C-alpha positions, 0 to 999 in steps of 0.5 A: 513568458516564453514557452521554453521557460514553462515547466510542469512545476511552475504550472503547478505552483501557479495553479496552487496560487489560483486555487487558494485565491478563488477555489477549485471550481472557479479556476479553469485551465484557460485562466492558468494559461493566461496567468502564465502568459502562455496558450492552453496547448502548453498547459495541456502538454503537461497535464490532461485536465484540471484534475490531473493538475490537482493530483500532481499538486497533491502528490508533490506537496504530500512528498514535501510533508514526507520530507518533514517527517524525515527531519524529525530528530531521534527522541528518547522521550515521547513528549519530546517526540510529539512536540517536535512533530507539532513544531514541524507541522506549524513550521511547514504551514507557516512557510507554505500558507498558500499550499495549505489554503489550496489544500482546504479548497481541494478538500471542500471540492469533495473529489473522491480521488483526493480522499483516497490519496489522503487516506493513503498518506494518512496510512503511511504516516501511521506506519511511520509513527508506529515505528518511531513510537515502538522505538521510543518505548524501548527507552521511555519507561513511561509508555512501555506498556501503553497501546501505540494506537492511543498515542497515534490517535492523540498525535493525529488529534493535535495535528487536526487541531493545528490544521483547523486553526490554520484554516480559521486563520487563528493564531496557534498557542504553542504553549497551550499545546505543550501543556496538553501534551504534558497532561496527556502523558501524565493522564495516560500513565495514571489511567493505565496504572488504575485500569490496566494494573493486571497486564494479562487482562488487557485484550486487543479487540479485533473486528472486521473494521480494524483487522485489515488496518492492523495487518497493513501496519505490521506486514513486512512484505507491505513495508518492503513494497512501500520502500520499492515504490520510493525506489522507483520514484527515485528512478524517475528522477534519475532518468530525468537527469539524463535530459539535463546537461552533464558537466564534469571537471577534471584536473591533471598534474604531470611530473616529467621524470624524463621529458617526452621526445620528438624527432625532427630532421633525424634528431631527437628533441626534448619537448615540454618542461619538467612540470605540467598542469591541466584543468578541464571543465566539460559540458555535454548536452544531448539535443536529440537521440531518437527519443531515447531520453524521453522514452527512458523517463516514461519507462521509469514512470511505468516502473513506478506504476508497476511497483504501486500496482504490486503494492495494491495487489499485495494489499488485496491479497492480505485483505482477502486472507485476513477476512477469510481467517477472521470469518473462519474464527467466527465460523468455528465459534458458531460450531462451538455454540452448536456443539454446546447446545447439542451436548446440553440436549444430550444431558437433558435426554439423559436426565429424562431417561433416568427419571423414566428409569426411576419410575419403572418406565425404562430399563437401565440399558436405555440409561446406559445407551443415553450416557454413551450418546452423551459421551459421543457428542463430547469429541465434536465440542472438543474438535470445534473448540480446537478449531476456534483456538487454531483460528485465533492463532492463525489470525494472530500470525497473519496480523503480526501479533505475539502468540501470548497477546490476548485478543477479543474477536468481535463480529457477527456470523451473518450475511446479506444476500445480494444480486450480482450482474456479470457484465457490471462486475466484469467492467469493475474488475477491468478497472480495479484488478491490479494484475490486469493493470500490471498486464497493461503496464507491462504492455506499455513497457514492451512498447517503450522497449521497442521504441528504444531499440528502434531509436538505435537506427537514429543518430544522436546529436549533442552539444559540447563545450570545453573550457581548458587550462594548461601550463608548464614550468621547470620548477615546482612553482605554478607556471608563470604567465608566459607558460600558461593559458586558457582555451575554450571550444564548443561544437556539435557532435553527431553520432550514428551507428552505421553497422552493428552486425545486425544486432539492432535488427535482432533486438527490434525483433525481440522487442516486437516479440515481447510486445506480442506476448504482452498483447496475448497476456492481456487477452488471456488475462481477460478470459481468466478474469471472466472465468474467475468471476463466473466461478465466484458467482457460481459458488455464491449462488450455490451457497445461497440456495443451500442457505435457503434449503437448510434454513427450512431444514433447521426449522423442521428438524428443530420442530421434529426434535421438540415433538419427539422429546415430548412423545418420549417423555410420554412413552410414545417414542423410542430412545432410537427415535429421540437420538435420530431426531437429535442427530438430524437437528445437529446435521441440519444446523451444521449444514446451515452454518457451512452454507452461511460460511461458504456464502461469506467466503464466496463474497470475499473471494468475489471482492478479491476477483473484482479487485476491491 
């Protein structure tokens, strides 16, 4: 097979065929080349290594799966929608059996990057299903009040069943699947009526494991980012179009109201006939343009990479914000519990003081003072409860939930002390930080722009061909054979800019300047990343030391309070000493909670700084 006939897509299809037959580990790049009848350098021209082939194959076939969802018709009934999805999946698997087998081989290879790619596809599919199901809810009264996540999980389980049946090469009983769908819809409705008759009692559970997914699903900015990714993917296709022949067809009919004139020997002569016709088919193929086309394609690919990193940057920002607010809610809940405890302690102290007053061991002024102390502790509880409710409100807002939706926050306000190494964290940050990758991509973009500007010094060589018809007639009828005919011409076109008023040189200098700026931005960002990591580690270390010191302070202040309470009952401690001990316990406990909160937030911030 000649090299000129080899394409990236053809290599991918052959690789899929071999992977499906022999498994990922048993197929080498050399075997792929031999099966195509080419040398290994031809394969390496398109792919860096076998993992690159696998990634490309997965991306292409994942795009085909996306197209599958686009073919699903608009449904007003949920059962029809689910059945349509299953039908499309079965149809896809039947038509692409070798791809399915290859997919299973890839999964069995346990490559980490594949699981990440699968996770991204699943997330996009869940976003799509959420939108469609929410739309169906407006017309299908049966599921209007059913949690969308339940329906999505059911659809996912059916798809998993279809996939496993295909993997085991068993025949799929579509009638049985349809029956399961019907039973599910009826069953969910029945359970919903029995268990959730009172809709106000329904509560959405929020925990550290699901809040990020919820935020991703309902965030408009993230949805727009996904759309932007698709736009730049189409941009790549657009630039690839420049490498292909440009073909256009044109046709002209002319009615000569007054015929054109030609002057010969001092006399004017009418030229042509009353009606003229022309048809032209033109082809133009750029053969060489100094690298403009190739560089343009690479720039489009860089733009696609930039859009993906922008999406990841947005995801990291959302993840950070959601986690911070989630833990601020847990923090406020801890403060509420503490202030309730302090209020109960004050009530116990008031009860003890009143008993001593009844026994004649204390005066009414001490009782009054203790009532004042009790009243002074109530605002702290009110403030903590308000902080908790405000946190819930902010969390709903960030997750895209309605203000009247009931939520239950499940989570523990706890921490795990860790040791961090600056050098390893810094290396991880350079590998993961979206903004650093964006800086590198911008540098690549500036380099490609410089190459584009330099290419303006080079000529453009293109092939052209024209097939043309022309004819004339004196009547409105089509020209007869003697006054019509075809012509064909082909050739090479050479275009070169000789002088452009020094604009090309100026553009090159501008592009070189932008490249220098991009290099400086990378170095500056490296410096800032180091500072951010150091600052994050300082904050974590500070919080860690405060946790250790305040943990001891809480234990000591609690012991002091217990001893002082006992001494107060026996008349060996004053009321002032009792209140001072209570205040000290409250302060040490608040300081401890603050230290734990700062440590948790510090760890969240470090993850963000590192880009994970």
